N, C-alpha and C positions, 0 to 999 in steps of 0.2 A: 562662499563657494558652495557649499553643500546643496545648498539651496537652488542655485543654478544647474548643478548637476542634476538634482531631482526633476526640475521642470524641465531640462533638456532628455534625460530618459523618458519621463513620463510622453513627451510629445513624440519620441521615438516608438514608444510601445504602442501609443494610438494610431500612429501610421501602419505599423503592425496588422492591427485590429482590422483597419481600415481595408486593409491589402487582403489578410486572409478569411476575415467574417464579413464586410460589407461588400468583398468584391469590387473595390474602386480601383480605377486605373491608375498607371504610375501619373500621369500627366494631372489627374484631377487630384492626387493628392499631394503632390509639389505644388500646385495651385494654391492648396489650402494652408498648407503647412509650412510652405517657405517662409512668409514671414515670420512667424514664431520660431524658427529653427536659428533663423539669422538673428532675431533680438536675444535667442538665449546664448548664441555663440559668442556675440558682442560682449554680452555680460560675463561669459566666463572668461573671454580674454582679458578683460579687465582685472579681474580677480588673479590670475595666474601671477603675479608679483607677491600675494601672500603666501604662497606655498612655503618661502623661507623664515616667515613669520609663524610659522605653527600649523599652517591649514593641511600640510601634509599629515598631520596626526589623524584625524576623522577619515581622510583617504585611506590610510594604511588598515584602521580599523574596518572601513568598510571591505577592503580588498580581504582582510582574514576572515570576515563573516560570509563573503562570497565564495571562497575557497572552500569552507567546512558547507555551504549549502549544494555547493556545486559535485562535491565528494559525495555526498549523502544522495543526490539524483543520480550520479553515474553508479553509485555502488548498489544500488537498488533496482538499477535496469540491469547490470551484470547479473546480480543474484537471480532475475528472474530469467533473463535470456539464456545462461549458462548453467542455470541449477534446475527451476520450478520448470522449465518449457522443455527439459530434457529427462525430466523423470516419468515413469511408466504410468501410462493414463489407469484411471482407478478399474474400468472395465477389464483391463488387461490383468490388473491385479487380482481381482476376483477369479479369473478364469486360471489364475498362475497359483494359486494358494491350493493347498492338498488340503480337502475339506474332510478327509477321513481320520486327522489328526487334529482336528478343533473341536472345540466344545462349544455348543449353542446353548444360549441362555436367551428364555423368552422374554421375561422381565427386565431385560436392558435395554435401555435406549442411550446412544452414544451421539454426541454433536463434535464433529471434527470442525477446527476451526483453520481456514486455508486461506493462501493468499489467492487473489483473483486470476493470478497465470498459474495457480497449480493446479493442473487436472488430474492429481494423483491421490487427492484426498487426504493433503497433509500428512499427518503421521501417523495414519488408517494400518499402513503396510508394518510400519516398525511396532505398532499395537500388537499388531496379529503374532508378528514373530516373537514378540517378549511374552506374552499372555497366553496365546492358544484359546484366547475367547473370542467368541463369534457374537455380537448383540442381534436380536430379532430385528430392530431398526436401527438405521446409521443414518443421520444427517450430515452432509457435507456442505458447510457455511463457509461462505466467501464475500467478503464486505467490498462494494465498489462505491468509491466516491465518486460523485457526478460535478460535472462544472457549474454547477448551481447551487445557490445559498443553502435552500430546501428542498426535498423531495415530500409530496404529499404521501400518506399512506398507502394510498390506493395502487400508487406505482411503485412501493419499495420492494415488492417480492415477487422472483421468478422462482419457480420451481421444475425441476427437470427428474425424470424418473432415470436412474442408472441401472437397477436392476431390482428384482421384488424385495422391498424393505429396505433399500437405498436409494436415496434422492440427495439431490445436490441443490440448495438453496443460495440464489443470488442477493443479497439483502444492500437497496439503493439507499445512499444517503447524500446528503448534499452537505458541502464543504463547511458549513456552518453547525451542523448538527451533532449533539453528542451520540456516540454510538453505544449503545446498551443491548448487546444482544440477547441474553435471558429474556429481556423484556419484549424485545420486538419478537421474538420467537413464539412468546406468550401469547402476544396480540395476533400473530400469523395462526396460532390453535383456535384463538375465538372467531377468528375470521374463516375458519374451515379451509386453511391453504393446504393443510396434509390431508393424504387419503387415510391416514392412520391417528387414533389419538397418541399425543404426546404431552406428557407431564412434566414440565420445566423443572420441577422442584426435585424430581426423581431422576432426571438424564445428567449424564456423566458428559463433561465437557475435555476435550484433549485441543492441545496446542503445540504447536513445533517451534522451539529454541534452536537458532542456526547460530554457527560459530565460523568466523571467518578465518582460513588460514592466511598467515602472514609472511609464508615464505617467498623467496625469491623468485619462485618461478612463474609463468605465464605474465611475465611483466608488458607482454604486449597489450592485456587488458585493463592491468592497473598497475602504477608505479607502488614500488614498495612503502612508500612514506603514505600513499592514497589507503593502500591496505590497513594499514596501521590505523589514519585515521578513521577509515570508516569502522574498524573494528569496535575501536573505542566507543563511536557513537553508536554503535548498534548495542555494546554492551552497558550503555548509560542511557538509551531509550526506554521509554516506557514498555514494561512487560504486556503482551497482550492480554493477559489474566486483568490487568488494572485498566488498560485502554480499554477493552469491549466491556468492562466492569461485570467479569465472570465471577460467580461465588467461588471463593478459596475451598469451601469443604466438598465441592463437586468437580473440581478441576483438577485435570494430570498435565503434567508437560513432559515432552518426549524430544531430547535434543539431536540436531544433525550437523554433521562437519561439511564444510564448503573448501 
């Protein structure tokens, strides 16, 4: 029965691709896939009596895994729309800072790792409030996963100037590539991507770690059990330090509460 469901789901997904990507008409899609769907449905119907013989167990397991995956996807979407998109833009943070109370360090270069939807520079503002230290150069790095298995090196980098000495770097990876930010930034330095000299071995990396509130408010966004499940998944997911292969001796993490 599981094989029949897989065949049916694959046929439906191919139909979606044919409609959205290939721009086939509904008539053409039904003409090509009607026979395949009919065969899959016939086989599926013949296997329904096996449910009471134990076939329900893999279906229940598949439902459980689907709930986990959908909760993770929905949770990330809400974090990005209700948290990252509402943060103060990086350019506004620079204007808001009282520069007279800050200490500028010429030989300090900081690399802030952020979400692609975060325009605030990640933990930059929290770092400034805590330390009152401003680096000479700051690089805000975000990772973008493309819908391709591999992205060639020449198309990996996109650099934007934010302010004098402050830049935003978008790194584009394929979904089958391993993300190693220090190594990639070092390669970008060799390719003269930056208008300044950057020594990765002396730079300081900063990552933002979020904690999800599991209070009963805002139920219109996520149910309480969804919040608890998503919070559990976030706590047990790989830390950015490990996921991005950041050096432990050069990395700081700053928490944030949602």
